[in-house]
C-alpha positions in Angstrom: 330.8 -78.0 -24.1 328.9 -80.8 -22.4 326.7 -78.3 -20.5 325.8 -76.4 -23.7 324.9 -79.6 -25.5 322.6 -80.7 -22.7 320.8 -77.4 -22.7 320.2 -77.4 -26.5 318.9 -81.0 -26.3 316.5 -80.2 -23.5 315.1 -77.2 -25.5 314.6 -79.4 -28.6 312.7 -82.0 -26.6 310.5 -79.4 -25.0 309.5 -78.0 -28.4 308.8 -81.3 -30.1 306.9 -83.2 -27.4 303.6 -81.3 -27.5 303.1 -81.9 -31.2 303.4 -85.7 -31.0 300.1 -87.5 -31.6 298.6 -90.5 -33.3 296.2 -89.7 -36.2 293.9 -92.2 -38.0 291.6 -91.4 -40.9 289.4 -94.0 -42.5 287.0 -93.9 -45.5 285.4 -97.3 -45.9 282.5 -98.7 -47.9 281.2 -102.3 -47.6 279.3 -104.6 -45.2 280.4 -106.8 -42.3 283.2 -104.4 -41.2 285.0 -105.4 -37.9 287.2 -102.4 -36.8 289.0 -102.3 -33.5 291.2 -99.3 -32.7 293.4 -98.5 -29.6 295.2 -95.2 -29.1 297.4 -94.4 -26.2 298.8 -91.0 -25.2 297.6 -87.5 -25.7 296.5 -85.3 -28.6 295.4 -88.3 -30.6 292.9 -88.0 -33.4 290.5 -90.4 -35.0 289.2 -88.1 -37.7 288.9 -84.3 -37.3 286.8 -81.4 -38.4 288.3 -81.4 -41.9 289.0 -85.1 -42.5 286.3 -87.2 -40.9 286.2 -90.9 -40.5 283.4 -92.2 -42.7 282.2 -95.8 -42.4 279.5 -96.9 -44.8 277.9 -100.4 -44.8 275.6 -102.8 -42.9 276.3 -105.2 -40.1 279.2 -103.2 -38.7 281.2 -103.6 -35.5 283.4 -100.7 -34.6 285.1 -100.4 -31.2 287.7 -97.9 -30.0 289.8 -97.4 -26.9 291.6 -94.1 -26.2 293.8 -93.7 -23.1 295.2 -90.2 -22.4 294.2 -86.5 -22.5 293.1 -84.1 -25.3 292.0 -86.8 -27.7 289.5 -86.3 -30.4 287.1 -88.4 -32.4 285.0 -87.2 -35.4 283.1 -90.1 -37.1 280.3 -90.6 -39.5 278.5 -94.0 -39.7 276.2 -94.8 -42.6 274.3 -98.0 -42.5 272.2 -100.3 -40.4 272.9 -102.8 -37.6 275.9 -101.2 -35.9 277.5 -102.5 -32.6 280.1 -100.4 -30.8 282.1 -100.4 -27.6 283.9 -97.1 -26.9 286.2 -96.8 -23.9 287.9 -93.6 -22.7 290.3 -93.0 -19.9 291.6 -89.4 -19.5 290.6 -85.7 -19.4 289.5 -83.1 -22.0 288.6 -85.6 -24.7 286.0 -84.9 -27.4 283.7 -87.3 -29.3 281.4 -86.3 -32.2 279.4 -89.1 -33.8 276.8 -88.9 -36.6 275.0 -92.1 -37.4 273.5 -92.3 -40.9 274.4 -88.7 -41.9 272.8 -88.1 -45.3 271.2 -91.6 -45.8 272.8 -94.9 -46.9 270.8 -96.7 -44.3 268.8 -95.4 -41.4 271.1 -96.2 -38.5 268.7 -99.1 -37.6 269.5 -101.6 -34.8 272.3 -99.7 -33.0 273.9 -101.1 -29.9 276.4 -98.7 -28.4 278.2 -98.8 -25.1 280.4 -95.8 -24.0 282.5 -95.9 -20.8 284.7 -93.1 -19.6 286.8 -92.3 -16.6 288.0 -88.7 -16.4 287.1 -85.0 -16.3 286.1 -82.3 -18.8 285.1 -84.7 -21.6 282.5 -83.9 -24.2 280.3 -86.4 -26.0 278.0 -85.4 -28.9 276.0 -88.3 -30.4 273.4 -87.9 -33.1 271.7 -91.2 -33.9 269.4 -91.4 -36.9 269.3 -87.6 -37.4 266.3 -87.2 -39.8 266.5 -90.8 -41.0 264.2 -92.3 -38.3 266.4 -95.0 -36.8 264.8 -98.1 -35.4 265.8 -100.0 -32.2 268.6 -98.0 -30.6 270.2 -99.3 -27.4 272.8 -96.9 -26.0 274.5 -96.7 -22.6 276.9 -94.2 -21.1 278.9 -95.0 -18.0 280.8 -92.0 -16.8 283.0 -91.4 -13.8 284.4 -87.9 -13.2 283.5 -84.2 -13.1 282.5 -81.6 -15.7 281.6 -84.2 -18.4 279.1 -83.2 -21.0 276.8 -85.6 -22.8 274.6 -84.2 -25.7 272.7 -86.9 -27.5 269.9 -86.8 -30.0 268.0 -89.9 -31.2 265.5 -89.7 -34.0 263.6 -93.0 -34.4 261.6 -95.8 -32.9 262.1 -97.8 -29.7 265.1 -96.0 -28.3 266.5 -97.2 -25.0 269.1 -94.9 -23.4 270.9 -95.5 -20.1 273.1 -92.9 -18.4 275.1 -93.9 -15.3 277.2 -91.0 -13.8 279.3 -90.9 -10.7 281.1 -87.8 -9.5 280.8 -88.7 -5.8 284.6 -88.3 -5.2 284.3 -84.5 -5.9 282.8 -81.7 -3.9 280.8 -80.4 -6.9 277.8 -78.4 -6.0 277.1 -76.6 -9.3 276.5 -77.7 -12.9 279.1 -78.2 -15.6 278.6 -74.6 -16.8 280.6 -73.6 -13.7 283.3 -76.2 -14.3 281.9 -78.5 -11.7 279.4 -81.4 -11.8 278.2 -83.0 -15.1 275.7 -82.0 -17.8 273.4 -84.3 -19.8 271.1 -83.2 -22.6 268.9 -85.9 -24.1 266.5 -85.4 -27.0 264.5 -88.4 -28.3 261.8 -87.9 -31.0 259.9 -90.1 -33.4 257.2 -92.6 -32.6 258.1 -95.1 -29.9 256.5 -98.0 -31.7 255.2 -100.9 -29.6 258.2 -100.8 -27.2 258.2 -97.1 -26.7 261.2 -94.9 -25.7 263.0 -95.4 -22.4 265.5 -93.3 -20.5 267.2 -94.5 -17.4 269.3 -92.1 -15.3 271.4 -93.6 -12.5 273.2 -90.7 -10.8 275.6 -90.7 -7.9 277.1 -87.4 -6.8 276.0 -83.8 -6.8 275.9 -80.5 -8.6 274.8 -81.8 -12.1 272.3 -80.8 -14.7 270.0 -83.2 -16.6 267.6 -82.2 -19.4 265.4 -84.9 -21.0 263.0 -84.3 -23.8 260.9 -87.2 -25.3 258.3 -87.0 -28.0 256.3 -89.3 -30.2 253.2 -91.5 -29.8 253.2 -94.7 -27.7 254.9 -95.1 -24.4 257.6 -92.8 -23.3 259.3 -93.7 -20.0 261.9 -91.9 -17.8 263.3 -93.6 -14.7 265.6 -91.5 -12.5 267.6 -92.5 -9.5 269.6 -89.7 -7.9 271.9 -89.8 -4.9 273.5 -86.5 -4.2 272.9 -82.8 -3.5 272.1 -79.9 -5.8 270.7 -81.8 -8.8 268.9 -79.8 -11.6 266.6 -82.0 -13.5 264.1 -81.0 -16.3 261.9 -83.6 -18.0 259.5 -82.9 -20.9 257.3 -85.5 -22.6 254.8 -85.1 -25.4 252.8 -87.2 -27.9 
């Protein structure tokens, strides 16, 4: 009887473990929010495709740390003056951020720092959208392979820094072949007196980088690459 009981218990644990996850859904309206979230483990969610996290208000600080694999963030921020620190450790995580989706502020004065260590992560950030954000300072620090960054900034005086390191791998092709990393940057809107600036600091090989800047005043791209088989395309227009 003891052997039968042990077998049944093992089967029950195997069935139940994959569905365990932490889930957080927030719908908030008001100024001066200070929100800090930490999620450990796998299959965690901070919002999803059907129940987004929506934060509306000015002078907001929102920071999140996720440690583990297969985690998901889907967030909408409406307002101005937003500061965020997002930290991820793990593989196959997905982040989808819309800032000032359908008004309530123009996503002005955004300071956002994203740091990740792991492989196969996807980051999709839309700042300002059609609301013409002002003064965005955003940085990505990514260590790992097959990470994908897709960011669009619509506004004035955008400063974006991307530091990527996959030097511990043997990647020789882009993320489309499950090796290397892929970065797609699109910044439009007038640069204002400060202009737009993109800084790429890349260590490692086999990655793809597409940068598109448009708008009057100064547009600057600074790229430092150390590694083989890089594919870089830069388009600038007034």
